[in-house]
C-alpha positions as CSV (number, residue, x, y, z in Angstrom):
1,M,10.8,14.3,11.4
2,K,8.0,12.3,10.0
3,L,4.6,13.6,8.6
4,T,1.6,11.3,9.0
5,A,-1.2,13.1,7.2
6,L,-1.9,16.1,5.0
7,T,-5.3,17.8,6.2
8,P,-6.0,21.1,3.7
9,M,-8.5,23.8,5.4
10,F,-10.4,25.7,3.4
11,L,-11.9,29.2,4.6
12,T,-15.3,30.3,3.6
13,N,-18.0,32.5,4.8
14,E,-20.5,30.2,3.7
15,L,-20.1,27.1,5.8
16,E,-23.1,25.1,5.0
17,E,-23.4,25.3,1.6
18,T,-19.6,24.4,1.0
19,I,-20.3,21.4,3.7
20,D,-23.4,20.5,1.5
21,F,-21.0,20.9,-1.7
22,Y,-18.7,18.0,-0.8
23,V,-21.2,15.8,1.1
24,N,-24.0,15.9,-1.6
25,I,-22.0,16.5,-4.7
26,I,-18.6,14.5,-4.3
27,G,-19.6,12.3,-1.6
28,F,-17.6,13.1,1.5
29,K,-19.2,12.4,4.8
30,C,-19.7,15.4,7.6
31,E,-17.5,13.6,10.6
32,A,-18.0,16.9,13.0
33,F,-19.7,20.3,12.2
34,E,-19.5,22.9,15.3
35,K,-21.8,25.5,14.2
36,E,-20.9,27.9,17.1
37,W,-16.9,27.4,16.2
38,G,-17.7,28.0,12.5
39,W,-15.8,24.8,11.3
40,A,-16.5,21.1,10.2
41,M,-14.3,17.9,9.8
42,L,-15.5,15.9,6.0
43,S,-13.6,12.9,5.0
44,M,-13.9,10.5,2.3
45,D,-11.9,6.9,2.3
46,N,-8.2,8.8,3.0
47,V,-8.8,12.1,2.5
48,N,-9.6,14.4,5.2
49,I,-10.9,18.1,4.8
50,M,-11.8,20.9,7.5
51,I,-14.2,23.6,6.1
52,A,-14.4,26.5,8.3
53,K,-15.8,30.5,8.9
54,P,-12.2,33.0,8.9
55,L,-11.1,34.2,12.5
56,K,-12.8,37.3,13.5
57,N,-9.9,39.7,13.6
58,E,-9.1,38.4,10.2
59,V,-9.9,40.4,6.6
60,F,-11.8,38.1,5.1
61,E,-13.7,38.9,1.6
62,A,-13.5,35.9,-1.1
63,P,-11.2,32.3,-0.8
64,K,-7.8,33.7,-1.9
65,F,-6.2,30.3,-2.4
66,T,-3.6,30.2,-5.5
67,G,-3.6,26.8,-5.7
68,S,-5.5,23.9,-6.3
69,I,-6.4,20.3,-4.4
70,Y,-5.3,17.7,-6.5
71,L,-7.6,14.4,-5.7
72,F,-6.9,11.1,-7.1
73,P,-9.5,8.5,-6.8
74,D,-9.7,4.8,-8.4
75,N,-11.4,5.7,-11.4
76,V,-10.9,9.1,-12.9
77,D,-13.8,8.6,-15.7
78,E,-16.0,7.9,-13.1
79,A,-15.7,10.2,-10.9
80,W,-15.6,12.6,-14.3
81,E,-19.2,11.1,-14.9
82,M,-20.6,12.1,-11.7
83,L,-19.5,15.4,-11.2
84,K,-19.2,17.2,-14.7
85,N,-23.1,18.2,-14.4
86,K,-23.1,19.0,-11.1
87,A,-20.3,21.8,-10.8
88,K,-18.5,24.2,-12.8
89,V,-15.8,22.5,-14.9
90,S,-12.6,24.4,-15.0
91,Y,-11.4,21.9,-17.3
92,P,-12.8,18.6,-19.1
93,I,-11.5,15.1,-18.2
94,E,-8.5,14.6,-20.8
95,N,-5.4,12.9,-21.4
96,F,-1.9,14.8,-20.5
97,D,1.7,14.4,-21.9
98,Y,3.0,13.6,-18.4
99,G,1.7,10.7,-18.2
100,M,-2.3,11.6,-15.9
101,R,-6.0,11.7,-17.0
102,E,-7.7,14.3,-15.1
103,F,-10.2,16.9,-15.2
104,A,-11.0,20.1,-12.9
105,I,-14.4,21.4,-11.3
106,Y,-14.7,24.5,-8.3
107,D,-16.3,24.0,-5.7
108,N,-19.2,26.5,-4.7
109,N,-16.3,28.9,-3.2
110,G,-14.5,28.8,-6.4
111,Y,-11.9,26.4,-5.0
112,L,-10.3,24.4,-7.8
113,L,-10.4,21.0,-7.0
114,Q,-8.4,18.7,-10.0
115,F,-9.1,14.6,-10.3
116,G,-6.6,12.0,-11.8
117,Q,-5.1,9.1,-12.4
118,E,-2.4,8.3,-13.5
119,I,-2.3,6.6,-17.5
120,E,-1.2,2.7,-18.0
121,E,1.4,2.3,-20.5
122,N,-1.6,-0.1,-22.5
123,Q,-4.2,2.4,-22.2
124,V,-6.1,3.3,-25.3
125,Q,-5.9,7.1,-25.5
126,K,-9.2,8.6,-25.1
């Protein structure tokens, strides 16, 4: 078996608000929106995310994803400056001992989005 891609699907009762968050706050493009299906496909560069309303027979009160989505921007400091005042911050930008400079925000549903970039050996600690 060979995997060729991974596309997370976020469930939400707030479909249009979630599309708006990813498009207008983060900068994704809405590639497809099927209101009658309760589904949308968003993309940015090589990253895709699907947004969907829960299935009618599924009990859904709130998002329940217990992990996070980790995104790798080409400039994490630029991403931080762009997002820090537009979304609820989980933790501010920081260099970590495991070699990553990262920060995390929550989307409008409470899903945790982490943004990180590998720290160059010669990079000055910020």
